[in-house]
ZALO-173188 format. One record per residue (C-alpha): residue number from 0; x, y, z negated. Coordinates in steps of 0.001 Angstrom, whole numbers, always signed. Example, Ala and Ser with C-alpha at 12.3 -4.5 7.8 and 13.67 -1.06 7.14 Angstrom:
SITE/num/x/y/z
SITE/0/+12300/-4500/-7800
SITE/1/+13670/-1060/-7140
***
This chain:
SITE/num/x/y/z
SITE/0/+43889/+122523/-160125
SITE/1/+44788/+121144/-156707
SITE/2/+43221/+122727/-153641
SITE/3/+43052/+121766/-149965
SITE/4/+43483/+123931/-146893
SITE/5/+42630/+122913/-143343
SITE/6/+45348/+123120/-140702
SITE/7/+44375/+123172/-137020
SITE/8/+46881/+122544/-134213
SITE/9/+46399/+122797/-130460
SITE/10/+48441/+120894/-127892
SITE/11/+50547/+122987/-125529
SITE/12/+52158/+119960/-123877
SITE/13/+51448/+116202/-123704
SITE/14/+52212/+114386/-126943
SITE/15/+53942/+111014/-127410
SITE/16/+54038/+109585/-130946
SITE/17/+55237/+106004/-130603
SITE/18/+53204/+103318/-132342
SITE/19/+56324/+101160/-132718
SITE/20/+60028/+101632/-132259
SITE/21/+60842/+102391/-128630
SITE/22/+62738/+99161/-128024
SITE/23/+60660/+97932/-125097
SITE/24/+60019/+99126/-121583
SITE/25/+56462/+100128/-122496
SITE/26/+55435/+102114/-125574
SITE/27/+51973/+103233/-126663
SITE/28/+51172/+106397/-128563
SITE/29/+49266/+107158/-131734
SITE/30/+46011/+109045/-131284
SITE/31/+46599/+111214/-134365
SITE/32/+49464/+113147/-135972
SITE/33/+50722/+111390/-139126
SITE/34/+51398/+113516/-142181
SITE/35/+55025/+112353/-141987
SITE/36/+55411/+113867/-138511
SITE/37/+53662/+117091/-139561
SITE/38/+55914/+117501/-142592
SITE/39/+58994/+116885/-140450
SITE/40/+57937/+119406/-137794
SITE/41/+57262/+122119/-140393
SITE/42/+60554/+121377/-142150
SITE/43/+62402/+121626/-138834
SITE/44/+60770/+124985/-138090
SITE/45/+61656/+126225/-141585
SITE/46/+65333/+125279/-141210
SITE/47/+65515/+126823/-137744
SITE/48/+64402/+130124/-139271
SITE/49/+66079/+130078/-142699
SITE/50/+69156/+127894/-142243
SITE/51/+70181/+125556/-145046
SITE/52/+67611/+124078/-147460
SITE/53/+66791/+126272/-150466
SITE/54/+64479/+126032/-153475
SITE/55/+61409/+126858/-151371
SITE/56/+62319/+124081/-148932
SITE/57/+62561/+121554/-151762
SITE/58/+59174/+122592/-153169
SITE/59/+57402/+122494/-149800
SITE/60/+58919/+119342/-148323
SITE/61/+60723/+117232/-150927
SITE/62/+58210/+117118/-153772
SITE/63/+54653/+115960/-154311
SITE/64/+53484/+119520/-154940
SITE/65/+52532/+119828/-151257
SITE/66/+50935/+116792/-149582
SITE/67/+50595/+116823/-145803
SITE/68/+47631/+114769/-144624
SITE/69/+47168/+113115/-141245
SITE/70/+45782/+115357/-138513
SITE/71/+42965/+113699/-136568
SITE/72/+41890/+114685/-133062
SITE/73/+38941/+117031/-133193
SITE/74/+36563/+119109/-131137
SITE/75/+35940/+122802/-131698
SITE/76/+33149/+123251/-134249
SITE/77/+32894/+119516/-135059
SITE/78/+34117/+117481/-138008
SITE/79/+35940/+114290/-137072
SITE/80/+35125/+111016/-138811
SITE/81/+37412/+107973/-138668
SITE/82/+35590/+104748/-137842
SITE/83/+36293/+102114/-140529
SITE/84/+36906/+98455/-139742
SITE/85/+33277/+97739/-140674
SITE/86/+31989/+99783/-137689
SITE/87/+30208/+97866/-134941
SITE/88/+28836/+98813/-131508
SITE/89/+27825/+97253/-128194
SITE/90/+30451/+94712/-127136
SITE/91/+30141/+95665/-123480
SITE/92/+29638/+99434/-123523
SITE/93/+30837/+100415/-126990
SITE/94/+29594/+103791/-128161
SITE/95/+28465/+104706/-124669
SITE/96/+25356/+103082/-126122
SITE/97/+25178/+105214/-129288
SITE/98/+22026/+103524/-130586
SITE/99/+24014/+100310/-130991
SITE/100/+26205/+101814/-133728
SITE/101/+26092/+99868/-136971
SITE/102/+28152/+99700/-140157
SITE/103/+28391/+96126/-141394
SITE/104/+29553/+96677/-144988
SITE/105/+26136/+96194/-146609
SITE/106/+25413/+93120/-144482
SITE/107/+27040/+91150/-147287
SITE/108/+23544/+90895/-148836
SITE/109/+21408/+90747/-145684
SITE/110/+23407/+88755/-143143
SITE/111/+21250/+85827/-142068
SITE/112/+23753/+84476/-139567
SITE/113/+21830/+85834/-136580
SITE/114/+24003/+87745/-134145
SITE/115/+23046/+91414/-133962
SITE/116/+22293/+92782/-130503
SITE/117/+22569/+96152/-128843
SITE/118/+19138/+97775/-128774
SITE/119/+19849/+99305/-125357
SITE/120/+21177/+96365/-123330
SITE/121/+20871/+93243/-125491
SITE/122/+24630/+92540/-125642
SITE/123/+26083/+91401/-129002
SITE/124/+27782/+93892/-131308
SITE/125/+31516/+93882/-131855
SITE/126/+34048/+95884/-133819
SITE/127/+34639/+99411/-132533
SITE/128/+37484/+101772/-133408
SITE/129/+38236/+105424/-132856
SITE/130/+36539/+108581/-134097
SITE/131/+33103/+110136/-134306
SITE/132/+32517/+113871/-134089
SITE/133/+28882/+113432/-135154
SITE/134/+27045/+110730/-137085
SITE/135/+23474/+111987/-136651
SITE/136/+23210/+111627/-133668
SITE/137/+26173/+109331/-133012
SITE/138/+28751/+111031/-130785
SITE/139/+32149/+109486/-130105
SITE/140/+35264/+111586/-129695
SITE/141/+36874/+110528/-126423
SITE/142/+40552/+111210/-125733
SITE/143/+42520/+111379/-122506
SITE/144/+45744/+109409/-122155
SITE/145/+48271/+109522/-119353
SITE/146/+50903/+106926/-118475
SITE/147/+54265/+108545/-117713
SITE/148/+56994/+106539/-116001
SITE/149/+60538/+107846/-116442
SITE/150/+64148/+106816/-115953
SITE/151/+66885/+106976/-118530
SITE/152/+69845/+109280/-117954
SITE/153/+73499/+108277/-118188
SITE/154/+75026/+110642/-120716
SITE/155/+78439/+110595/-119081
SITE/156/+77430/+111265/-115484
SITE/157/+73988/+112808/-116174
SITE/158/+72559/+110702/-113387
SITE/159/+69793/+108107/-113376
SITE/160/+70796/+105049/-115407
SITE/161/+70719/+101757/-113552
SITE/162/+67796/+99449/-114357
SITE/163/+66564/+101747/-117163
SITE/164/+62985/+102458/-116124
SITE/165/+60501/+102890/-118976
SITE/166/+56855/+103909/-119400
SITE/167/+55053/+105624/-122251
SITE/168/+51535/+106778/-122906
SITE/169/+50950/+110405/-123852
SITE/170/+47973/+112331/-125168
SITE/171/+46865/+115156/-122902
SITE/172/+45597/+118499/-124111
SITE/173/+41978/+117878/-123092
SITE/174/+39180/+115719/-124432
SITE/175/+37804/+112965/-122250
SITE/176/+34160/+114037/-122338
SITE/177/+32081/+116983/-121189
SITE/178/+33956/+119793/-119507
SITE/179/+37324/+118717/-120836
SITE/180/+37276/+120805/-124003
SITE/181/+40709/+121518/-125493
SITE/182/+42023/+118814/-127805
SITE/183/+42648/+120050/-131334
SITE/184/+44215/+118258/-134279
SITE/185/+42827/+119002/-137703
SITE/186/+43579/+117818/-141216
SITE/187/+44106/+118969/-144780
SITE/188/+47185/+119996/-146712
SITE/189/+46755/+119362/-150431
SITE/190/+48416/+121870/-152768
SITE/191/+48966/+120944/-156401
SITE/192/+50060/+124565/-156929
SITE/193/+47411/+126884/-155381
SITE/194/+49901/+129772/-155302
SITE/195/+51665/+128035/-152389
SITE/196/+48696/+128654/-150082
SITE/197/+49795/+132163/-149119
SITE/198/+53425/+131003/-148897
SITE/199/+52562/+128418/-146234
SITE/200/+50452/+130889/-144279
SITE/201/+53209/+133490/-144253
SITE/202/+55945/+131032/-143304
SITE/203/+53919/+129374/-140526
SITE/204/+51352/+131908/-139265
SITE/205/+48949/+131174/-136377
SITE/206/+50897/+131115/-133136
SITE/207/+53884/+129261/-134618
SITE/208/+55210/+126625/-132209
SITE/209/+56093/+123178/-133571
SITE/210/+57629/+120154/-131856
SITE/211/+56447/+116595/-132503
SITE/212/+57183/+113108/-131301
SITE/213/+59481/+111920/-128540
SITE/214/+60376/+113249/-125108
SITE/215/+60997/+116816/-126243
SITE/216/+63827/+117237/-123715
SITE/217/+61259/+116345/-121037
SITE/218/+58820/+119013/-122197
SITE/219/+56637/+116837/-124438
SITE/220/+55430/+117406/-127975
SITE/221/+54832/+121155/-128123
SITE/222/+51950/+122196/-130385
SITE/223/+50767/+125551/-131698
SITE/224/+49335/+126373/-135103
SITE/225/+45862/+127708/-134397
SITE/226/+44659/+128439/-137931
SITE/227/+44835/+127849/-141664
SITE/228/+41398/+127820/-143284
SITE/229/+39769/+127032/-146587
SITE/230/+38596/+123434/-146775
SITE/231/+34776/+123210/-146670
SITE/232/+33106/+121853/-149775
SITE/233/+32663/+118089/-149542
SITE/234/+29422/+116365/-150474
SITE/235/+29650/+115794/-154247
SITE/236/+30700/+112313/-155281
SITE/237/+27645/+111903/-157506
SITE/238/+25293/+112459/-154555
SITE/239/+27210/+109940/-152415
SITE/240/+27227/+107486/-155345
SITE/241/+23430/+107630/-155700
SITE/242/+22820/+107443/-151931
SITE/243/+25150/+104450/-151613
SITE/244/+23527/+102585/-154509
SITE/245/+20044/+103269/-153146
SITE/246/+21103/+101667/-149857
SITE/247/+22637/+98710/-151722
SITE/248/+19371/+98134/-153599
SITE/249/+17505/+98071/-150281
SITE/250/+20053/+95569/-148995
SITE/251/+19582/+93265/-151995
SITE/252/+22070/+94344/-154654
SITE/253/+21560/+93433/-158307
SITE/254/+19789/+95745/-160742
SITE/255/+21891/+96872/-163680
SITE/256/+25025/+96906/-161502
SITE/257/+26588/+99952/-159858
SITE/258/+28329/+99592/-156514
SITE/259/+30865/+101709/-154658
SITE/260/+33046/+101511/-151564
SITE/261/+36684/+102529/-151146
SITE/262/+37529/+103507/-147562
SITE/263/+41153/+104228/-146665
SITE/264/+41490/+107498/-144737
SITE/265/+45229/+106935/-144331
SITE/266/+47656/+104065/-144741
SITE/267/+48076/+102837/-148317
SITE/268/+51487/+101779/-149684
SITE/269/+51388/+99780/-152911
SITE/270/+54068/+97560/-154412
SITE/271/+54034/+95000/-157203
SITE/272/+56595/+94655/-160013
SITE/273/+58970/+92857/-157628
SITE/274/+58645/+95681/-155053
SITE/275/+56720/+93460/-152665
SITE/276/+53916/+95120/-150669
SITE/277/+50434/+94630/-152129
SITE/278/+48078/+93568/-149339
SITE/279/+45431/+90820/-149583
SITE/280/+45865/+90421/-153343
SITE/281/+44873/+94015/-154086
SITE/282/+42656/+94496/-157158
SITE/283/+40594/+97429/-158502
SITE/284/+43267/+97932/-161138
SITE/285/+45789/+98829/-158422
SITE/286/+43622/+101927/-157948
SITE/287/+43706/+102700/-161681
SITE/288/+40123/+101533/-162277
SITE/289/+39055/+100047/-165654
SITE/290/+39402/+96326/-166355
SITE/291/+35635/+95752/-166130
SITE/292/+35553/+96774/-162455
SITE/293/+35673/+93922/-159919
SITE/294/+35238/+93415/-156206
SITE/295/+31833/+92290/-154996
SITE/296/+31772/+88596/-153970
SITE/297/+29993/+87114/-151002
SITE/298/+26827/+85276/-152101
SITE/299/+27624/+81703/-153080
SITE/300/+31371/+82280/-152780
SITE/301/+34347/+83515/-154788
SITE/302/+35661/+85408/-151764
SITE/303/+35748/+89180/-152400
SITE/304/+34197/+91632/-149934
SITE/305/+37268/+93302/-148486
SITE/306/+37750/+94391/-144886
SITE/307/+41521/+94775/-144726
SITE/308/+44147/+95082/-142041
SITE/309/+47892/+95428/-142518
SITE/310/+50274/+97562/-140512
SITE/311/+54021/+98069/-140260
SITE/312/+54820/+101780/-140313
SITE/313/+58107/+102801/-138657
SITE/314/+59718/+106195/-139088
SITE/315/+62626/+108419/-138151
SITE/316/+64867/+110458/-140430
SITE/317/+65667/+113541/-138358
SITE/318/+68184/+114857/-140887
SITE/319/+70308/+111705/-140677
SITE/320/+69452/+110838/-137087
SITE/321/+68575/+107307/-138196
SITE/322/+65417/+105190/-138339
SITE/323/+63671/+104853/-141680
SITE/324/+63104/+101360/-143109
SITE/325/+59821/+99867/-141949
SITE/326/+57007/+100121/-144501
SITE/327/+54289/+97467/-144739
SITE/328/+50970/+99041/-145725
SITE/329/+47225/+98547/-145722
SITE/330/+45963/+100290/-142592
SITE/331/+43670/+103288/-142577
SITE/332/+40047/+102302/-142015
SITE/333/+40266/+99346/-144417
SITE/334/+37255/+99045/-146741
SITE/335/+36739/+97460/-150166
SITE/336/+33461/+96993/-152015
SITE/337/+33528/+97278/-155811
SITE/338/+31066/+96951/-158661
SITE/339/+30775/+97767/-162349
SITE/340/+28244/+97478/-165141
SITE/341/+25757/+100343/-165303
SITE/342/+27000/+101149/-168823
SITE/343/+30465/+101912/-167424
SITE/344/+29148/+104224/-164715
SITE/345/+30504/+107505/-166101
SITE/346/+33995/+106155/-166822
SITE/347/+34226/+104649/-163346
SITE/348/+32994/+107863/-161720
SITE/349/+35707/+109827/-163529
SITE/350/+38356/+107420/-162198
SITE/351/+36945/+107570/-158673
SITE/352/+37013/+111383/-158700
SITE/353/+40680/+111260/-159662
SITE/354/+41387/+108794/-156854
SITE/355/+39852/+111117/-154274
SITE/356/+41673/+114169/-155606
SITE/357/+45121/+112716/-156300
SITE/358/+45403/+109779/-153908
SITE/359/+46867/+106330/-154599
SITE/360/+50224/+104661/-154116
SITE/361/+53509/+105869/-152659
SITE/362/+54513/+108605/-150188
SITE/363/+51624/+110867/-151117
SITE/364/+53429/+113947/-149793
SITE/365/+53419/+112329/-146338
SITE/366/+49650/+111845/-146332
SITE/367/+49566/+108203/-147437
SITE/368/+47061/+106907/-149981
SITE/369/+44009/+109062/-149221
SITE/370/+40744/+107348/-150126
SITE/371/+37054/+108183/-149659
SITE/372/+34587/+106859/-152238
SITE/373/+31077/+105886/-151049
SITE/374/+31759/+107175/-147543
SITE/375/+28481/+108320/-145907
SITE/376/+29099/+106207/-142809
SITE/377/+28438/+103044/-144844
SITE/378/+24894/+103971/-145878
SITE/379/+23946/+106277/-143001
SITE/380/+25216/+103802/-140393
SITE/381/+23382/+100839/-141937
SITE/382/+19692/+100221/-141476
***
């Protein structure tokens, strides 16, 4: 049976993980560490210590036996929660007005067309992105970014290159709220073979230094493994299922029908039979759900309730020193709302458990395809 262990990293230097290929004068940075980057950094550290790839290397980094999830920014003693695309907050002040927080997924049954207002200042609500480190009460995780301006270097003369000024954002090692608590990155590594848990801990013990992102020759991207820990027990799916359906009934859902949400915790890569990316035409059957499962439709319409956004994911193959082909995926935070007949409840629950445990789609060992079913933010953030 697969298990999960929690990996915690701490920044020792500013971090720059480019959102897009660095082909422009200005480049932004991701606010999390993708599983792809984590896997690459651990593989690089392994090769630096052991030399050429061996059987252990292939098991840890080139198979689906070990799946490296995204590491989200976190605060000591807090659990980070990714805000889905259905999250709303004050248009003017955002989550600085925490009472304005709202999740709009269940508004499919209650939306009267009236614009919702912030209860603290009266401004309308708008989409909000980022992370929460607490849902009750609402507390946003604030990050600190720094803009670094640099010049390119001529390789031949090792002097400043003419007209080659560029700027990039970096993440600093401190949070943007309170007393500037240290910024940690935390996520799960999923092990299909539980015996590999001790192997990972012995190969990469706390204190191991890893290097991530760009600008390493300028002192960027140094992180330290702080700890490996057992993953805390998640709220059982059955409890979330009942809580979600109770909220749906209050919102106006139909009796005799069971509802569920699928929230992407990481990017999702799916392809059809012609190898084209599956985006807006995604169906429940792409997730392996039974034929009787459908998406909920907006009242009086055939349009399914799906809050989707697409993203182009670049990458870099460090072994070859070449860029990876761009991958078009459904972006993390996307949300879909499904339904099934009450008589199919048990079969659907079994499928949903498998989805949460195994993931969906391609590149699972790089953290893609992680899904949360009946995420608490959808029924706890709606009122």
